[in-house]
DRENTIKOL-973574 format. One record per residue (C-alpha): residue in three letters; x, z, y. Coordinates in nm, 2 decimals, always signed. Layout:
N
PT   type       c1       c3       c2
PT    ALA        X        Z        Y
...
This chain:
296
PT   type       c1       c3       c2
PT    UNK   +10.01   +10.65    +7.68
PT    UNK    +9.78   +10.83    +7.91
PT    UNK    +9.78   +10.80    +8.29
PT    UNK    +9.84   +11.14    +8.50
PT    UNK    +9.83   +10.98    +8.83
PT    UNK    +9.51   +10.99    +8.95
PT    UNK    +9.31   +11.12    +9.23
PT    UNK    +9.53   +11.13    +9.55
PT    UNK    +9.88   +11.06    +9.56
PT    UNK   +10.08   +11.09    +9.90
PT    UNK   +10.38   +10.83   +10.00
PT    UNK   +10.60   +11.08   +10.12
PT    UNK   +10.80   +11.04   +10.45
PT    UNK   +11.13   +11.13   +10.44
PT    UNK   +11.25   +11.35   +10.77
PT    UNK   +11.51   +11.31   +10.99
PT    UNK   +11.72   +11.52   +11.22
PT    UNK   +11.81   +11.37   +11.57
PT    UNK   +12.15   +11.36   +11.44
PT    UNK   +11.98   +11.12   +11.16
PT    UNK   +12.08   +11.36   +10.88
PT    UNK   +11.80   +11.41   +10.64
PT    UNK   +11.58   +11.72   +10.76
PT    UNK   +11.54   +11.91   +10.41
PT    UNK   +11.39   +12.19   +10.65
PT    UNK   +11.11   +11.98   +10.73
PT    UNK   +11.07   +11.81   +10.39
PT    UNK   +10.99   +12.15   +10.24
PT    UNK   +10.72   +12.22   +10.50
PT    UNK   +10.57   +11.85   +10.44
PT    UNK   +10.53   +11.92   +10.07
PT    UNK   +10.38   +12.30   +10.12
PT    UNK   +10.13   +12.09   +10.33
PT    UNK   +10.05   +11.85   +10.11
PT    UNK   +10.01   +12.07    +9.79
PT    UNK    +9.85   +12.35    +9.97
PT    UNK    +9.61   +12.08   +10.10
PT    UNK    +9.47   +11.99    +9.76
PT    UNK    +9.65   +11.65    +9.66
PT    UNK    +9.72   +11.55    +9.33
PT    UNK   +10.07   +11.38    +9.30
PT    UNK   +10.32   +11.33    +9.50
PT    UNK   +10.50   +11.00    +9.55
PT    UNK   +10.92   +11.01    +9.62
PT    UNK   +11.12   +10.77    +9.74
PT    UNK   +10.86   +10.52    +9.82
PT    UNK   +10.84   +10.21   +10.09
PT    UNK   +10.72   +10.47   +10.30
PT    UNK   +11.01   +10.71   +10.24
PT    UNK   +11.24   +10.42   +10.42
PT    UNK   +11.40   +10.43   +10.10
PT    UNK   +11.65   +10.14   +10.16
PT    UNK   +11.80   +10.35   +10.44
PT    UNK   +11.92   +10.56   +10.22
PT    UNK   +12.26   +10.58   +10.01
PT    UNK   +12.27   +10.71    +9.66
PT    UNK   +12.36   +11.04    +9.75
PT    UNK   +12.10   +11.09   +10.00
PT    UNK   +11.84   +10.95    +9.76
PT    UNK   +11.98   +11.22    +9.49
PT    UNK   +11.92   +11.50    +9.72
PT    UNK   +11.59   +11.38    +9.86
PT    UNK   +11.44   +11.39    +9.48
PT    UNK   +11.64   +11.68    +9.40
PT    UNK   +11.49   +11.89    +9.68
PT    UNK   +11.14   +11.79    +9.67
PT    UNK   +11.12   +11.83    +9.21
PT    UNK   +11.29   +12.23    +9.33
PT    UNK   +11.01   +12.25    +9.62
PT    UNK   +10.75   +12.15    +9.42
PT    UNK   +10.83   +12.39    +9.12
PT    UNK   +10.60   +12.19    +8.85
PT    UNK   +10.28   +12.24    +9.09
PT    UNK   +10.19   +11.86    +9.10
PT    UNK   +10.30   +11.54    +8.90
PT    UNK   +10.61   +11.34    +9.07
PT    UNK   +10.60   +10.96    +9.06
PT    UNK   +10.92   +10.84    +9.17
PT    UNK   +10.99   +10.48    +9.33
PT    UNK   +11.19   +10.29    +9.13
PT    UNK   +11.21    +9.91    +9.21
PT    UNK   +11.43    +9.59    +9.35
PT    UNK   +11.51    +9.28    +9.28
PT    UNK   +11.80    +9.31    +9.03
PT    UNK   +11.64    +9.38    +8.67
PT    UNK   +11.95    +9.46    +8.49
PT    UNK   +12.02    +9.71    +8.77
PT    UNK   +11.68    +9.95    +8.77
PT    UNK   +11.70    +9.91    +8.35
PT    UNK   +12.04   +10.10    +8.43
PT    UNK   +11.90   +10.34    +8.69
PT    UNK   +11.61   +10.42    +8.44
PT    UNK   +11.86   +10.62    +8.23
PT    UNK   +11.94   +10.86    +8.55
PT    UNK   +11.60   +10.97    +8.60
PT    UNK   +11.64   +11.35    +8.67
PT    UNK   +11.44   +11.61    +8.50
PT    UNK   +11.14   +11.67    +8.71
PT    UNK   +10.99   +11.33    +8.73
PT    UNK   +10.69   +11.24    +8.56
PT    UNK   +10.68   +10.87    +8.60
PT    UNK   +10.86   +10.57    +8.84
PT    UNK   +10.65   +10.34    +9.07
PT    UNK   +10.83   +10.02    +9.00
PT    UNK   +10.76    +9.73    +9.28
PT    UNK   +10.72    +9.38    +9.21
PT    UNK   +11.06    +9.21    +9.28
PT    UNK   +11.06    +9.08    +9.61
PT    UNK   +11.31    +8.86    +9.81
PT    UNK   +11.37    +8.61    +9.50
PT    UNK   +11.02    +8.49    +9.49
PT    UNK   +10.99    +8.48    +9.06
PT    UNK   +10.68    +8.29    +8.90
PT    UNK   +10.45    +8.48    +8.73
PT    UNK   +10.66    +8.47    +8.44
PT    UNK   +10.95    +8.60    +8.58
PT    UNK   +10.75    +8.86    +8.71
PT    UNK   +10.63    +8.97    +8.32
PT    UNK   +10.98    +8.91    +8.21
PT    UNK   +11.11    +9.17    +8.47
PT    UNK   +10.83    +9.45    +8.39
PT    UNK   +10.89    +9.35    +7.98
PT    UNK   +11.26    +9.45    +8.02
PT    UNK   +11.21    +9.77    +8.24
PT    UNK   +10.91    +9.90    +7.99
PT    UNK   +11.12    +9.85    +7.73
PT    UNK   +11.43   +10.07    +7.89
PT    UNK   +11.25   +10.40    +7.93
PT    UNK   +10.97   +10.60    +7.80
PT    UNK   +10.86   +10.71    +8.10
PT    UNK   +10.49   +10.61    +8.23
PT    UNK   +10.58   +10.31    +8.47
PT    UNK   +10.33   +10.24    +8.78
PT    UNK   +10.31    +9.89    +8.88
PT    UNK   +10.32    +9.80    +9.27
PT    UNK   +10.19    +9.48    +9.39
PT    UNK   +10.24    +9.48    +9.75
PT    UNK   +10.27    +9.10    +9.89
PT    UNK   +10.28    +9.17   +10.20
PT    UNK   +10.64    +9.30   +10.16
PT    UNK   +10.74    +9.15    +9.86
PT    UNK   +10.68    +8.78    +9.93
PT    UNK   +10.47    +8.68    +9.61
PT    UNK   +10.20    +8.86    +9.47
PT    UNK   +10.14    +8.97    +9.14
PT    UNK    +9.80    +8.79    +8.97
PT    UNK    +9.52    +8.98    +8.80
PT    UNK    +9.63    +8.77    +8.52
PT    UNK   +10.02    +8.92    +8.50
PT    UNK    +9.92    +9.27    +8.56
PT    UNK    +9.63    +9.25    +8.25
PT    UNK    +9.89    +9.10    +8.06
PT    UNK   +10.12    +9.39    +8.09
PT    UNK    +9.87    +9.66    +8.09
PT    UNK    +9.73    +9.49    +7.72
PT    UNK   +10.10    +9.46    +7.59
PT    UNK   +10.31    +9.77    +7.72
PT    UNK   +10.21   +10.11    +7.65
PT    UNK   +10.39   +10.30    +7.91
PT    UNK   +10.24   +10.02    +8.18
PT    UNK   +10.00   +10.29    +8.26
PT    UNK    +9.87   +10.18    +8.62
PT    UNK    +9.90    +9.95    +8.90
PT    UNK    +9.92   +10.08    +9.27
PT    UNK    +9.71    +9.73    +9.41
PT    UNK    +9.83    +9.69    +9.78
PT    UNK    +9.75    +9.31    +9.79
PT    UNK    +9.43    +9.37    +9.99
PT    UNK    +9.20    +9.14    +9.78
PT    UNK    +8.94    +9.30    +9.66
PT    UNK    +8.82    +9.01    +9.42
PT    UNK    +9.18    +9.06    +9.25
PT    UNK    +9.15    +9.45    +9.22
PT    UNK    +8.75    +9.42    +9.08
PT    UNK    +8.92    +9.15    +8.82
PT    UNK    +9.20    +9.40    +8.74
PT    UNK    +8.91    +9.68    +8.69
PT    UNK    +8.67    +9.45    +8.49
PT    UNK    +8.93    +9.33    +8.22
PT    UNK    +9.16    +9.66    +8.20
PT    UNK    +9.20    +9.80    +7.87
PT    UNK    +9.12   +10.16    +7.82
PT    UNK    +9.39   +10.40    +8.00
PT    UNK    +9.50   +10.18    +8.23
PT    UNK    +9.40   +10.23    +8.58
PT    UNK    +9.42   +10.06    +8.94
PT    UNK    +9.51   +10.29    +9.25
PT    UNK    +9.43   +10.20    +9.57
PT    UNK    +9.75   +10.09    +9.77
PT    UNK    +9.57   +10.05   +10.11
PT    UNK    +9.41   +10.35   +10.26
PT    UNK    +9.13   +10.20   +10.43
PT    UNK    +9.03   +10.00   +10.12
PT    UNK    +9.03   +10.32    +9.92
PT    UNK    +8.64   +10.38    +9.95
PT    UNK    +8.56   +10.05    +9.85
PT    UNK    +8.80   +10.07    +9.56
PT    UNK    +8.69   +10.37    +9.37
PT    UNK    +8.36   +10.24    +9.44
PT    UNK    +8.47    +9.97    +9.20
PT    UNK    +8.62   +10.23    +8.98
PT    UNK    +8.96   +10.25    +9.12
PT    UNK    +9.07   +10.60    +8.95
PT    UNK    +9.28   +10.74    +9.28
PT    UNK    +9.50   +10.59    +9.54
PT    UNK    +9.88   +10.62    +9.67
PT    UNK    +9.84   +10.70   +10.04
PT    UNK   +10.03   +10.73   +10.39
PT    UNK    +9.77   +10.85   +10.59
PT    UNK    +9.68   +11.16   +10.31
PT    UNK    +9.98   +11.33   +10.42
PT    UNK    +9.88   +11.41   +10.74
PT    UNK    +9.51   +11.52   +10.65
PT    UNK    +9.58   +11.60   +10.29
PT    UNK    +9.27   +11.84   +10.26
PT    UNK    +9.02   +11.63   +10.44
PT    UNK    +9.16   +11.25   +10.22
PT    UNK    +9.14   +11.45    +9.88
PT    UNK    +8.82   +11.59    +9.98
PT    UNK    +8.70   +11.24   +10.03
PT    UNK    +8.84   +11.11    +9.72
PT    UNK    +8.73   +11.37    +9.50
PT    UNK    +8.39   +11.35    +9.64
PT    UNK    +8.41   +10.95    +9.54
PT    UNK    +8.53   +11.00    +9.23
PT    UNK    +8.24   +11.32    +9.15
PT    UNK    +7.97   +11.02    +9.30
PT    UNK    +7.91   +11.22    +9.62
PT    UNK    +7.95   +10.94    +9.80
PT    UNK    +7.77   +11.04   +10.15
PT    UNK    +7.98   +11.26   +10.21
PT    UNK    +8.26   +11.02   +10.11
PT    UNK    +8.16   +10.81   +10.38
PT    UNK    +8.12   +11.03   +10.61
PT    UNK    +8.49   +11.15   +10.55
PT    UNK    +8.63   +10.83   +10.55
PT    UNK    +8.48   +10.70   +10.86
PT    UNK    +8.62   +11.00   +11.05
PT    UNK    +8.95   +10.92   +10.95
PT    UNK    +8.93   +10.54   +10.95
PT    UNK    +9.04   +10.45   +11.34
PT    UNK    +9.34   +10.71   +11.28
PT    UNK    +9.41   +10.51   +10.95
PT    UNK    +9.42   +10.17   +11.14
PT    UNK    +9.65   +10.32   +11.44
PT    UNK    +9.90   +10.47   +11.22
PT    UNK   +10.00   +10.09   +11.07
PT    UNK    +9.99    +9.94   +11.40
PT    UNK   +10.32    +9.90   +11.45
PT    UNK   +10.50    +9.94   +11.13
PT    UNK   +10.46   +10.19   +10.85
PT    UNK   +10.59   +10.50   +10.86
PT    UNK   +10.65   +10.47   +11.26
PT    UNK   +10.29   +10.55   +11.32
PT    UNK   +10.27   +10.83   +11.05
PT    UNK   +10.60   +10.97   +11.14
PT    UNK   +10.47   +11.01   +11.46
PT    UNK   +10.14   +11.19   +11.41
PT    UNK   +10.30   +11.46   +11.17
PT    UNK   +10.56   +11.54   +11.48
PT    UNK   +10.23   +11.57   +11.69
PT    UNK   +10.09   +11.79   +11.41
PT    UNK   +10.45   +12.02   +11.45
PT    UNK   +10.55   +11.89   +11.11
PT    UNK   +10.83   +11.67   +11.11
PT    UNK   +11.00   +11.48   +11.34
PT    UNK   +10.91   +11.13   +11.44
PT    UNK   +11.29   +11.00   +11.36
PT    UNK   +11.32   +10.68   +11.21
PT    UNK   +11.66   +10.45   +11.11
PT    UNK   +11.72   +10.11   +11.21
PT    UNK   +11.56    +9.85   +11.17
PT    UNK   +11.27   +10.08   +11.26
PT    UNK   +11.17   +10.18   +11.61
PT    UNK   +10.96   +10.44   +11.75
PT    UNK   +10.61   +10.34   +11.86
PT    UNK   +10.48   +10.22   +12.20
PT    UNK   +10.38   +10.49   +12.44
PT    UNK   +10.02   +10.37   +12.43
PT    UNK   +10.00   +10.40   +12.07
PT    UNK   +10.11   +10.75   +12.04
PT    UNK    +9.81   +10.83   +12.30
PT    UNK    +9.59   +10.66   +12.08
PT    UNK    +9.67   +10.81   +11.78
PT    UNK    +9.71   +11.16   +11.91
PT    UNK    +9.35   +11.13   +12.04
PT    UNK    +9.23   +11.04   +11.68
PT    UNK    +9.43   +11.37   +11.54
PT    UNK    +9.28   +11.61   +11.81
PT    UNK    +8.91   +11.44   +11.72
PT    UNK    +8.98   +11.47   +11.33
PT    UNK    +9.09   +11.86   +11.36
PT    UNK    +8.78   +11.90   +11.57
PT    UNK    +8.58   +11.81   +11.31
PT    UNK    +8.78   +11.97   +11.00
PT    UNK    +8.52   +12.07   +10.78
């Protein structure tokens, strides 16, 4: 099975109104901002969407809205992971039309062995014909999916087509890239490591900061994929400090405030997440202004 999730993917936030309800008008605005900015695919219900705080009816409404507004313009990857294998496999039967693949995070909290992780994804793979993108993020799950486990899954299951590798371990990413079978791709899961990972052979990124500056971030990735390193390096360092700042007090608080500052969405979060500090707001605003001034 061919992986269609290449280039720049954006892990979309979920905008909220001041009363806490989902703000669908702002979500439409964000979608058009990203799609018109040249990104290659959309990621819905990922970590950045605050998906743990959305009830089922909200999740369904958000996905339906994104599918409708997208109108088949870009592929959509939907987050569907967890630490109950049977529940995930059951939910795979209810994937709505308009979703082109699923992003499955490695099981969190339970802290399974590598064999447990392998068997988890084996069951998921056997429960759907959709493309599956694995998601390794030890900083959130509490356990690392090793390169050997990733490679075993990539070699065994045709519909496991890629991994969002967010371990921050470039040596692990290199091992996967080096030994991956044909057709299996590595996507960067760390915005500021995207430059390095694509140089090493990754085929794209699932980005948080890319939704704030989609045109600039997409240009960086496209230049990298085309081997135009000097231009890509220049853009990378234009975005470098901004990207560091938006994660400084947790995700998605930083990027939500930046999008609010840019007039795209509100910065409302749902507990237990909390708004970023005034000091950080000032620092992010300064970076946003500088990036806008150097928009070419």
